[in-house]
N, CA and C atoms as a LAMMPS dump frame, in Angstrom:
ITEM: TIMESTEP
0
ITEM: NUMBER OF ATOMS
573
ITEM: BOX BOUNDS ff ff ff
-5.0000000000000000e+02 5.0000000000000000e+02
-5.0000000000000000e+02 5.0000000000000000e+02
-5.0000000000000000e+02 5.0000000000000000e+02
ITEM: ATOMS id mol type element x y z
1 1 1 N -443.657 -438.63 132.924
2 1 2 C -444.265 -439.045 134.173
3 1 3 C -443.206 -439.22 135.271
4 2 1 N -442.101 -439.872 134.927
5 2 2 C -441.028 -440.081 135.902
6 2 3 C -440.441 -438.756 136.373
7 3 1 N -440.29 -437.817 135.457
8 3 2 C -439.786 -436.494 135.848
9 3 3 C -440.77 -435.782 136.781
10 4 1 N -442.059 -435.973 136.531
11 4 2 C -443.066 -435.354 137.388
12 4 3 C -443.018 -435.959 138.796
13 5 1 N -442.849 -437.277 138.871
14 5 2 C -442.727 -437.936 140.182
15 5 3 C -441.485 -437.422 140.905
16 6 1 N -440.384 -437.28 140.183
17 6 2 C -439.163 -436.715 140.787
18 6 3 C -439.412 -435.301 141.317
19 7 1 N -440.157 -434.531 140.539
20 7 2 C -440.507 -433.175 140.97
21 7 3 C -441.322 -433.208 142.267
22 8 1 N -442.302 -434.094 142.336
23 8 2 C -443.126 -434.208 143.542
24 8 3 C -442.287 -434.627 144.748
25 9 1 N -441.359 -435.532 144.515
26 9 2 C -440.465 -435.972 145.598
27 9 3 C -439.589 -434.809 146.048
28 10 1 N -439.122 -434.025 145.09
29 10 2 C -438.246 -432.892 145.417
30 10 3 C -438.985 -431.819 146.215
31 11 1 N -440.228 -431.484 145.831
32 11 2 C -440.932 -430.407 146.538
33 11 3 C -441.357 -430.833 147.946
34 12 1 N -441.43 -432.138 148.185
35 12 2 C -441.825 -432.625 149.516
36 12 3 C -440.621 -433.084 150.339
37 13 1 N -439.439 -433.051 149.73
38 13 2 C -438.217 -433.531 150.388
39 13 3 C -438.363 -434.986 150.837
40 14 1 N -439.107 -435.765 150.068
41 14 2 C -439.411 -437.148 150.449
42 14 3 C -438.209 -438.077 150.295
43 15 1 N -437.201 -437.687 149.512
44 15 2 C -436.043 -438.572 149.336
45 15 3 C -435.379 -438.875 150.673
46 16 1 N -435.401 -437.929 151.601
47 16 2 C -434.84 -438.165 152.937
48 16 3 C -435.664 -439.201 153.684
49 17 1 N -436.968 -439.121 153.522
50 17 2 C -437.858 -440.074 154.186
51 17 3 C -437.665 -441.464 153.592
52 18 1 N -437.557 -441.547 152.26
53 18 2 C -437.306 -442.835 151.609
54 18 3 C -436.046 -443.475 152.166
55 19 1 N -435.005 -442.694 152.226
56 19 2 C -433.71 -443.186 152.704
57 19 3 C -433.814 -443.659 154.152
58 20 1 N -434.438 -442.865 154.984
59 20 2 C -434.557 -443.202 156.409
60 20 3 C -435.388 -444.479 156.592
61 21 1 N -436.526 -444.544 155.923
62 21 2 C -437.37 -445.734 156.044
63 21 3 C -436.682 -446.973 155.468
64 22 1 N -435.964 -446.805 154.365
65 22 2 C -435.257 -447.943 153.785
66 22 3 C -434.251 -448.511 154.783
67 23 1 N -433.487 -447.633 155.408
68 23 2 C -432.466 -448.092 156.357
69 23 3 C -433.115 -448.689 157.603
70 24 1 N -434.089 -447.994 158.171
71 24 2 C -434.702 -448.46 159.419
72 24 3 C -435.386 -449.808 159.217
73 25 1 N -436.232 -449.91 158.213
74 25 2 C -436.941 -451.169 158.018
75 25 3 C -436.055 -452.24 157.386
76 26 1 N -435.079 -451.836 156.58
77 26 2 C -434.116 -452.81 156.074
78 26 3 C -433.323 -453.419 157.219
79 27 1 N -432.937 -452.579 158.17
80 27 2 C -432.229 -453.042 159.361
81 27 3 C -433.113 -454.003 160.154
82 28 1 N -434.385 -453.646 160.323
83 28 2 C -435.318 -454.534 161.028
84 28 3 C -435.431 -455.885 160.336
85 29 1 N -435.573 -455.87 159.029
86 29 2 C -435.688 -457.12 158.281
87 29 3 C -434.44 -457.976 158.384
88 30 1 N -433.278 -457.337 158.26
89 30 2 C -432.022 -458.082 158.338
90 30 3 C -431.804 -458.643 159.734
91 31 1 N -432.054 -457.847 160.757
92 31 2 C -431.821 -458.302 162.129
93 31 3 C -432.84 -459.373 162.541
94 32 1 N -434.079 -459.223 162.125
95 32 2 C -435.086 -460.243 162.41
96 32 3 C -434.732 -461.564 161.742
97 33 1 N -434.329 -461.495 160.493
98 33 2 C -433.954 -462.711 159.775
99 33 3 C -432.702 -463.334 160.383
100 34 1 N -431.746 -462.504 160.777
101 34 2 C -430.571 -463.027 161.475
102 34 3 C -430.993 -463.754 162.743
103 35 1 N -431.909 -463.171 163.491
104 35 2 C -432.402 -463.811 164.709
105 35 3 C -433.013 -465.176 164.434
106 36 1 N -433.805 -465.268 163.384
107 36 2 C -434.398 -466.557 163.019
108 36 3 C -433.323 -467.563 162.611
109 37 1 N -432.382 -467.116 161.802
110 37 2 C -431.317 -468.004 161.326
111 37 3 C -430.49 -468.531 162.493
112 38 1 N -430.113 -467.644 163.404
113 38 2 C -429.326 -468.065 164.574
114 38 3 C -430.153 -469.022 165.435
115 39 1 N -431.433 -468.756 165.581
116 39 2 C -432.31 -469.673 166.319
117 39 3 C -432.368 -471.044 165.673
118 40 1 N -432.475 -471.089 164.356
119 40 2 C -432.479 -472.376 163.653
120 40 3 C -431.144 -473.09 163.808
121 41 1 N -430.078 -472.312 163.757
122 41 2 C -428.733 -472.884 163.896
123 41 3 C -428.592 -473.569 165.257
124 42 1 N -429.067 -472.925 166.301
125 42 2 C -428.93 -473.506 167.637
126 42 3 C -429.914 -474.657 167.856
127 43 1 N -431.036 -474.67 167.136
128 43 2 C -432.022 -475.739 167.295
129 43 3 C -431.562 -477.031 166.622
130 44 1 N -430.777 -476.936 165.586
131 44 2 C -430.241 -478.081 164.832
132 44 3 C -431.35 -478.909 164.185
133 45 1 N -431.029 -479.466 163.055
134 45 2 C -431.895 -480.399 162.322
135 45 3 C -433.286 -479.861 162.008
136 46 1 N -433.373 -478.584 161.699
137 46 2 C -434.636 -478.005 161.258
138 46 3 C -434.658 -478.1 159.74
139 47 1 N -435.763 -478.568 159.198
140 47 2 C -435.886 -478.734 157.751
141 47 3 C -435.771 -477.381 157.049
142 48 1 N -435.122 -477.385 155.898
143 48 2 C -434.942 -476.149 155.125
144 48 3 C -436.293 -475.528 154.786
145 49 1 N -437.273 -476.352 154.457
146 49 2 C -438.597 -475.825 154.107
147 49 3 C -439.222 -475.093 155.297
148 50 1 N -439.001 -475.579 156.51
149 50 2 C -439.521 -474.919 157.707
150 50 3 C -438.811 -473.582 157.909
151 51 1 N -437.483 -473.575 157.706
152 51 2 C -436.72 -472.33 157.852
153 51 3 C -437.197 -471.286 156.857
154 52 1 N -437.39 -471.704 155.613
155 52 2 C -437.847 -470.773 154.577
156 52 3 C -439.233 -470.232 154.931
157 53 1 N -440.123 -471.129 155.349
158 53 2 C -441.487 -470.693 155.698
159 53 3 C -441.48 -469.698 156.85
160 54 1 N -440.701 -469.98 157.883
161 54 2 C -440.654 -469.078 159.031
162 54 3 C -440.052 -467.726 158.643
163 55 1 N -438.964 -467.749 157.903
164 55 2 C -438.317 -466.495 157.488
165 55 3 C -439.21 -465.7 156.55
166 56 1 N -439.88 -466.392 155.623
167 56 2 C -440.786 -465.691 154.707
168 56 3 C -441.987 -465.129 155.463
169 57 1 N -442.489 -465.877 156.439
170 57 2 C -443.602 -465.369 157.242
171 57 3 C -443.225 -464.083 157.961
172 58 1 N -442.048 -464.094 158.566
173 58 2 C -441.585 -462.888 159.266
174 58 3 C -441.353 -461.746 158.282
175 59 1 N -440.743 -462.047 157.133
176 59 2 C -440.451 -461.012 156.135
177 59 3 C -441.729 -460.395 155.586
178 60 1 N -442.715 -461.229 155.311
179 60 2 C -443.985 -460.723 154.777
180 60 3 C -444.706 -459.897 155.84
181 61 1 N -444.678 -460.371 157.088
182 61 2 C -445.312 -459.603 158.164
183 61 3 C -444.642 -458.241 158.326
184 62 1 N -443.309 -458.208 158.281
185 62 2 C -442.592 -456.933 158.373
186 62 3 C -442.925 -456.03 157.179
187 63 1 N -443.051 -456.627 155.993
188 63 2 C -443.368 -455.843 154.792
189 63 3 C -444.766 -455.237 154.894
190 64 1 N -445.741 -456.055 155.288
191 64 2 C -447.12 -455.559 155.405
192 64 3 C -447.209 -454.497 156.5
193 65 1 N -446.556 -454.768 157.632
194 65 2 C -446.541 -453.794 158.722
195 65 3 C -445.869 -452.493 158.278
196 66 1 N -444.724 -452.622 157.603
197 66 2 C -444.012 -451.436 157.127
198 66 3 C -444.83 -450.642 156.128
199 67 1 N -445.467 -451.343 155.183
200 67 2 C -446.265 -450.662 154.171
201 67 3 C -447.444 -449.932 154.817
202 68 1 N -448.209 -450.659 155.617
203 68 2 C -449.436 -450.076 156.158
204 68 3 C -449.153 -448.969 157.172
205 69 1 N -448.173 -449.177 158.058
206 69 2 C -447.885 -448.136 159.054
207 69 3 C -447.328 -446.885 158.399
208 70 1 N -446.456 -447.057 157.411
209 70 2 C -445.897 -445.889 156.725
210 70 3 C -446.981 -445.147 155.948
211 71 1 N -447.867 -445.9 155.278
212 71 2 C -448.905 -445.237 154.503
213 71 3 C -449.825 -444.421 155.404
214 72 1 N -450.292 -445.033 156.47
215 72 2 C -451.234 -444.354 157.362
216 72 3 C -450.6 -443.104 157.968
217 73 1 N -449.397 -443.255 158.499
218 73 2 C -448.772 -442.099 159.155
219 73 3 C -448.349 -441.032 158.151
220 74 1 N -447.79 -441.454 157.021
221 74 2 C -447.322 -440.48 156.034
222 74 3 C -448.496 -439.758 155.372
223 75 1 N -449.592 -440.473 155.116
224 75 2 C -450.776 -439.824 154.526
225 75 3 C -451.319 -438.757 155.472
226 76 1 N -451.341 -439.062 156.763
227 76 2 C -451.824 -438.075 157.737
228 76 3 C -450.901 -436.859 157.785
229 77 1 N -449.6 -437.093 157.782
230 77 2 C -448.635 -435.986 157.811
231 77 3 C -448.76 -435.111 156.561
232 78 1 N -448.855 -435.749 155.395
233 78 2 C -448.951 -434.989 154.139
234 78 3 C -450.252 -434.198 154.069
235 79 1 N -451.329 -434.772 154.564
236 79 2 C -452.612 -434.066 154.568
237 79 3 C -452.541 -432.836 155.478
238 80 1 N -451.912 -433.007 156.645
239 80 2 C -451.753 -431.872 157.559
240 80 3 C -450.887 -430.783 156.925
241 81 1 N -449.781 -431.168 156.302
242 81 2 C -448.908 -430.185 155.644
243 81 3 C -449.653 -429.43 154.552
244 82 1 N -450.461 -430.16 153.784
245 82 2 C -451.225 -429.508 152.712
246 82 3 C -452.235 -428.521 153.298
247 83 1 N -452.924 -428.914 154.35
248 83 2 C -453.892 -428.001 154.989
249 83 3 C -453.189 -426.774 155.572
250 84 1 N -452.03 -426.997 156.194
251 84 2 C -451.273 -425.861 156.737
252 84 3 C -450.846 -424.912 155.621
253 85 1 N -450.404 -425.473 154.499
254 85 2 C -449.992 -424.654 153.363
255 85 3 C -451.191 -423.887 152.799
256 86 1 N -452.346 -424.547 152.698
257 86 2 C -453.552 -423.876 152.211
258 86 3 C -453.952 -422.72 153.136
259 87 1 N -453.834 -422.93 154.431
260 87 2 C -454.164 -421.857 155.378
261 87 3 C -453.189 -420.693 155.253
262 88 1 N -451.913 -421.008 155.045
263 88 2 C -450.904 -419.954 154.897
264 88 3 C -451.143 -419.134 153.641
265 89 1 N -451.529 -419.814 152.577
266 89 2 C -451.737 -419.131 151.295
267 89 3 C -453.16 -418.607 151.142
268 90 1 N -454.056 -419.026 152.037
269 90 2 C -455.479 -418.695 151.952
270 90 3 C -456 -419.055 150.568
271 91 1 N -455.727 -420.301 150.197
272 91 2 C -456.084 -420.763 148.853
273 91 3 C -456.273 -422.276 148.887
274 92 1 N -457.244 -422.746 148.094
275 92 2 C -457.46 -424.175 147.934
276 92 3 C -456.426 -424.717 146.953
277 93 1 N -455.718 -425.766 147.336
278 93 2 C -454.652 -426.316 146.491
279 93 3 C -455.007 -427.688 145.92
280 94 1 N -456.298 -428.017 145.815
281 94 2 C -456.717 -429.349 145.374
282 94 3 C -456.146 -429.753 144.017
283 95 1 N -455.964 -428.804 143.112
284 95 2 C -455.472 -429.123 141.769
285 95 3 C -453.989 -428.821 141.601
286 96 1 N -453.275 -428.686 142.705
287 96 2 C -451.854 -428.316 142.63
288 96 3 C -450.941 -429.53 142.71
289 97 1 N -449.676 -429.299 142.411
290 97 2 C -448.651 -430.344 142.544
291 97 3 C -448.521 -430.762 144.003
292 98 1 N -448.726 -429.824 144.917
293 98 2 C -448.633 -430.149 146.341
294 98 3 C -449.737 -431.134 146.747
295 99 1 N -450.926 -430.973 146.214
296 99 2 C -452.017 -431.905 146.511
297 99 3 C -451.733 -433.274 145.905
298 100 1 N -451.211 -433.291 144.691
299 100 2 C -450.834 -434.561 144.06
300 100 3 C -449.747 -435.249 144.872
301 101 1 N -448.782 -434.49 145.326
302 101 2 C -447.705 -435.051 146.151
303 101 3 C -448.263 -435.588 147.467
304 102 1 N -449.225 -434.895 148.044
305 102 2 C -449.82 -435.351 149.303
306 102 3 C -450.528 -436.697 149.14
307 103 1 N -450.995 -436.982 147.924
308 103 2 C -451.645 -438.268 147.658
309 103 3 C -450.637 -439.344 147.233
310 104 1 N -449.638 -438.971 146.441
311 104 2 C -448.718 -439.952 145.858
312 104 3 C -447.548 -440.311 146.774
313 105 1 N -446.973 -439.341 147.432
314 105 2 C -445.774 -439.589 148.249
315 105 3 C -446.028 -440.622 149.349
316 106 1 N -447.187 -440.591 150.048
317 106 2 C -447.405 -441.636 151.05
318 106 3 C -447.377 -443.058 150.477
319 107 1 N -447.852 -443.213 149.26
320 107 2 C -447.816 -444.534 148.621
321 107 3 C -446.38 -444.938 148.332
322 108 1 N -445.595 -444.012 147.802
323 108 2 C -444.196 -444.317 147.496
324 108 3 C -443.401 -444.615 148.767
325 109 1 N -443.638 -443.835 149.805
326 109 2 C -442.958 -444.074 151.082
327 109 3 C -443.352 -445.446 151.631
328 110 1 N -444.618 -445.783 151.534
329 110 2 C -445.092 -447.07 152.026
330 110 3 C -444.455 -448.232 151.265
331 111 1 N -444.314 -448.079 149.957
332 111 2 C -443.676 -449.133 149.155
333 111 3 C -442.227 -449.32 149.591
334 112 1 N -441.504 -448.23 149.757
335 112 2 C -440.112 -448.324 150.212
336 112 3 C -440.054 -448.966 151.596
337 113 1 N -440.913 -448.514 152.49
338 113 2 C -440.915 -449.021 153.857
339 113 3 C -441.276 -450.503 153.922
340 114 1 N -442.144 -450.939 153.046
341 114 2 C -442.528 -452.351 153.014
342 114 3 C -441.526 -453.236 152.3
343 115 1 N -440.938 -452.721 151.232
344 115 2 C -440.01 -453.543 150.445
345 115 3 C -438.645 -453.702 151.111
346 116 1 N -438.254 -452.764 151.949
347 116 2 C -436.925 -452.83 152.572
348 116 3 C -436.73 -454.096 153.401
349 117 1 N -437.619 -454.424 154.358
350 117 2 C -437.371 -455.634 155.136
351 117 3 C -437.535 -456.901 154.301
352 118 1 N -438.464 -456.874 153.353
353 118 2 C -438.67 -458.039 152.506
354 118 3 C -437.437 -458.319 151.657
355 119 1 N -436.889 -457.28 151.036
356 119 2 C -435.715 -457.476 150.175
357 119 3 C -434.498 -457.918 150.984
358 120 1 N -434.291 -457.328 152.169
359 120 2 C -433.159 -457.739 153.008
360 120 3 C -433.305 -459.199 153.425
361 121 1 N -434.516 -459.587 153.805
362 121 2 C -434.76 -460.968 154.214
363 121 3 C -434.533 -461.931 153.06
364 122 1 N -434.994 -461.578 151.872
365 122 2 C -434.811 -462.453 150.708
366 122 3 C -433.335 -462.632 150.369
367 123 1 N -432.572 -461.568 150.487
368 123 2 C -431.126 -461.667 150.252
369 123 3 C -430.504 -462.638 151.253
370 124 1 N -430.863 -462.48 152.508
371 124 2 C -430.255 -463.286 153.565
372 124 3 C -430.623 -464.761 153.443
373 125 1 N -431.856 -465.057 153.096
374 125 2 C -432.256 -466.47 153.025
375 125 3 C -432.055 -467.081 151.641
376 126 1 N -431.434 -466.349 150.742
377 126 2 C -431.188 -466.902 149.405
378 126 3 C -430.419 -468.231 149.441
379 127 1 N -429.463 -468.458 150.358
380 127 2 C -428.821 -469.779 150.4
381 127 3 C -429.805 -470.912 150.704
382 128 1 N -430.827 -470.628 151.485
383 128 2 C -431.828 -471.656 151.782
384 128 3 C -432.616 -472.011 150.526
385 129 1 N -432.966 -471.002 149.736
386 129 2 C -433.652 -471.252 148.468
387 129 3 C -432.759 -472.065 147.528
388 130 1 N -431.473 -471.714 147.488
389 130 2 C -430.543 -472.427 146.606
390 130 3 C -430.417 -473.888 147.007
391 131 1 N -430.29 -474.16 148.29
392 131 2 C -430.177 -475.546 148.76
393 131 3 C -431.46 -476.307 148.465
394 132 1 N -432.589 -475.668 148.66
395 132 2 C -433.862 -476.318 148.376
396 132 3 C -433.986 -476.646 146.884
397 133 1 N -433.369 -475.826 146.042
398 133 2 C -433.399 -476.056 144.593
399 133 3 C -432.344 -477.079 144.156
400 134 1 N -431.538 -477.572 145.101
401 134 2 C -430.55 -478.591 144.779
402 134 3 C -429.163 -478.068 144.452
403 135 1 N -428.917 -476.785 144.702
404 135 2 C -427.612 -476.194 144.41
405 135 3 C -426.661 -476.511 145.564
406 136 1 N -425.468 -476.957 145.223
407 136 2 C -424.439 -477.229 146.234
408 136 3 C -423.763 -475.922 146.635
409 137 1 N -423.67 -475.676 147.934
410 137 2 C -423.008 -474.476 148.442
411 137 3 C -421.677 -474.877 149.077
412 138 1 N -420.705 -473.963 149.096
413 138 2 C -419.406 -474.299 149.698
414 138 3 C -419.486 -474.498 151.21
415 139 1 N -420.501 -473.925 151.857
416 139 2 C -420.699 -474.064 153.298
417 139 3 C -422.149 -474.448 153.542
418 140 1 N -422.462 -474.773 154.783
419 140 2 C -423.843 -475.12 155.112
420 140 3 C -424.726 -473.886 154.893
421 141 1 N -425.992 -474.093 154.532
422 141 2 C -426.863 -472.956 154.177
423 141 3 C -427.055 -471.952 155.316
424 142 1 N -427.138 -472.436 156.557
425 142 2 C -427.311 -471.494 157.668
426 142 3 C -426.067 -470.646 157.876
427 143 1 N -424.909 -471.21 157.648
428 143 2 C -423.673 -470.439 157.753
429 143 3 C -423.61 -469.378 156.654
430 144 1 N -424.01 -469.765 155.448
431 144 2 C -424.043 -468.797 154.341
432 144 3 C -425.053 -467.686 154.612
433 145 1 N -426.228 -468.066 155.138
434 145 2 C -427.265 -467.072 155.439
435 145 3 C -426.797 -466.131 156.55
436 146 1 N -426.116 -466.684 157.551
437 146 2 C -425.594 -465.846 158.636
438 146 3 C -424.564 -464.859 158.103
439 147 1 N -423.677 -465.349 157.243
440 147 2 C -422.67 -464.458 156.648
441 147 3 C -423.345 -463.361 155.825
442 148 1 N -424.388 -463.708 155.078
443 148 2 C -425.11 -462.704 154.293
444 148 3 C -425.812 -461.688 155.205
445 149 1 N -426.327 -462.147 156.335
446 149 2 C -426.967 -461.22 157.281
447 149 3 C -425.941 -460.224 157.811
448 150 1 N -424.767 -460.727 158.209
449 150 2 C -423.727 -459.835 158.709
450 150 3 C -423.266 -458.875 157.611
451 151 1 N -423.116 -459.381 156.39
452 151 2 C -422.696 -458.535 155.275
453 151 3 C -423.744 -457.463 154.98
454 152 1 N -425.003 -457.85 154.976
455 152 2 C -426.084 -456.899 154.715
456 152 3 C -426.096 -455.782 155.754
457 153 1 N -425.971 -456.156 157.021
458 153 2 C -425.959 -455.15 158.09
459 153 3 C -424.704 -454.284 158.019
460 154 1 N -423.581 -454.877 157.656
461 154 2 C -422.338 -454.123 157.475
462 154 3 C -422.512 -453.076 156.369
463 155 1 N -423.131 -453.498 155.248
464 155 2 C -423.339 -452.573 154.129
465 155 3 C -424.349 -451.476 154.474
466 156 1 N -425.374 -451.815 155.247
467 156 2 C -426.297 -450.768 155.706
468 156 3 C -425.553 -449.746 156.558
469 157 1 N -424.635 -450.223 157.38
470 157 2 C -423.81 -449.319 158.178
471 157 3 C -422.95 -448.425 157.311
472 158 1 N -422.364 -449.001 156.262
473 158 2 C -421.55 -448.207 155.333
474 158 3 C -422.405 -447.136 154.664
475 159 1 N -423.619 -447.498 154.287
476 159 2 C -424.542 -446.541 153.678
477 159 3 C -424.852 -445.402 154.649
478 160 1 N -425.105 -445.749 155.915
479 160 2 C -425.357 -444.723 156.929
480 160 3 C -424.15 -443.821 157.119
481 161 1 N -422.965 -444.409 157.09
482 161 2 C -421.747 -443.603 157.213
483 161 3 C -421.616 -442.618 156.067
484 162 1 N -421.936 -443.088 154.866
485 162 2 C -421.863 -442.211 153.695
486 162 3 C -422.861 -441.066 153.802
487 163 1 N -424.08 -441.385 154.251
488 163 2 C -425.115 -440.357 154.399
489 163 3 C -424.694 -439.301 155.422
490 164 1 N -424.162 -439.757 156.551
491 164 2 C -423.832 -438.834 157.64
492 164 3 C -422.52 -438.09 157.411
493 165 1 N -421.74 -438.542 156.429
494 165 2 C -420.458 -437.905 156.182
495 165 3 C -419.365 -438.401 157.116
496 166 1 N -419.673 -439.447 157.861
497 166 2 C -418.677 -440.051 158.742
498 166 3 C -417.904 -441.122 157.979
499 167 1 N -416.814 -441.562 158.588
500 167 2 C -416.029 -442.639 158.003
501 167 3 C -416.905 -443.895 157.954
502 168 1 N -417.129 -444.433 156.77
503 168 2 C -418.068 -445.53 156.573
504 168 3 C -417.739 -446.763 157.408
505 169 1 N -416.452 -447.005 157.663
506 169 2 C -416.068 -448.21 158.387
507 169 3 C -416.586 -448.191 159.828
508 170 1 N -416.568 -447.015 160.482
509 170 2 C -417.053 -446.945 161.857
510 170 3 C -418.543 -447.25 161.923
511 171 1 N -419.296 -446.717 161.004
512 171 2 C -420.734 -447.003 160.972
513 171 3 C -420.98 -448.478 160.676
514 172 1 N -420.192 -449.03 159.777
515 172 2 C -420.324 -450.448 159.437
516 172 3 C -420.005 -451.331 160.628
517 173 1 N -418.948 -450.987 161.344
518 173 2 C -418.572 -451.779 162.513
519 173 3 C -419.628 -451.675 163.621
520 174 1 N -420.268 -450.525 163.73
521 174 2 C -421.326 -450.36 164.732
522 174 3 C -422.512 -451.274 164.411
523 175 1 N -422.966 -451.298 163.164
524 175 2 C -424.091 -452.167 162.811
525 175 3 C -423.691 -453.635 162.905
526 176 1 N -422.45 -453.939 162.576
527 176 2 C -421.959 -455.311 162.71
528 176 3 C -421.926 -455.719 164.182
529 177 1 N -421.534 -454.814 165.059
530 177 2 C -421.52 -455.104 166.497
531 177 3 C -422.933 -455.387 167.001
532 178 1 N -423.91 -454.644 166.512
533 178 2 C -425.306 -454.884 166.903
534 178 3 C -425.728 -456.279 166.471
535 179 1 N -425.349 -456.673 165.271
536 179 2 C -425.675 -458.014 164.777
537 179 3 C -425.005 -459.093 165.63
538 180 1 N -423.743 -458.888 165.961
539 180 2 C -423.026 -459.862 166.782
540 180 3 C -423.634 -459.974 168.179
541 181 1 N -423.954 -458.841 168.783
542 181 2 C -424.576 -458.855 170.113
543 181 3 C -425.91 -459.592 170.063
544 182 1 N -426.689 -459.34 169.029
545 182 2 C -427.977 -460.026 168.859
546 182 3 C -427.774 -461.531 168.771
547 183 1 N -426.827 -461.963 167.947
548 183 2 C -426.558 -463.392 167.785
549 183 3 C -426.09 -464.022 169.096
550 184 1 N -425.232 -463.322 169.813
551 184 2 C -424.724 -463.845 171.094
552 184 3 C -425.862 -463.979 172.115
553 185 1 N -426.73 -462.991 172.171
554 185 2 C -427.867 -463.061 173.105
555 185 3 C -428.75 -464.258 172.772
556 186 1 N -429.056 -464.446 171.505
557 186 2 C -429.909 -465.564 171.095
558 186 3 C -429.242 -466.898 171.425
559 187 1 N -427.964 -467.013 171.105
560 187 2 C -427.249 -468.263 171.39
561 187 3 C -427.148 -468.509 172.892
562 188 1 N -426.943 -467.452 173.675
563 188 2 C -426.829 -467.65 175.121
564 188 3 C -428.147 -468.078 175.744
565 189 1 N -429.247 -467.674 175.155
566 189 2 C -430.57 -468.107 175.656
567 189 3 C -430.8 -469.594 175.404
568 190 1 N -430.174 -470.121 174.381
569 190 2 C -430.322 -471.529 174.045
570 190 3 C -429.569 -472.432 175.005
571 191 1 N -428.558 -471.883 175.629
572 191 2 C -427.738 -472.694 176.539
573 191 3 C -428.108 -472.34 177.916
C-alpha cells in the first residue's frame, strides 16, 4: 500500500507540492506563534494557561484553514488535470491510477498543509507546556519559546536553501531577518 501511495505521488509530482505547502504553512505557523509570544512578552504577567490557549487557538485555526483550503483547491486542480488527461486520451480513466491519485493526493496535501503550522506552533510553545507541567527551565518560558521560534524559522530557511541549491546560511539568515523584523514591529507597537 505504501509503495502504491508513493507511486501515486510520483505520477502527480505531488512531492513538490507537499514540500511547498509544508514550508509555506510551517512558516505561517511559526511566525504567527512568534507574534503571539512577543505580544505576551510585551504585555507582561500573562498567565501561562492563557498563553497556551491563545497559541493553541491560533495553531488550530491555521491547521483547519490549511487543511480545508488545500483540500478544496487541490481537489479542484486534480479533477481538472484528470479531465484534461481524459480528453487528451479520449478515454475514461475512472479506474486508473490517475483517478485514484486525483482522489487521494488532495487529502495528503491537505494533511501536510494543515499539520505544518500546528507542528511548528507546538514546537515553539513546548516551553509553556513544560512550565505548566512543573518543569524548571533554565530561562523564562517566553524567552525559551522565542528562541525556539527563531530556531524553527532559521531551520526552515536552511531547508529552503537546500531545496534551491543555494548556500543554506543565506536562506536561514533571510528567514531569521523576517522573524526579527516581525518581533521589532510588534514590540514597537507596544511602545
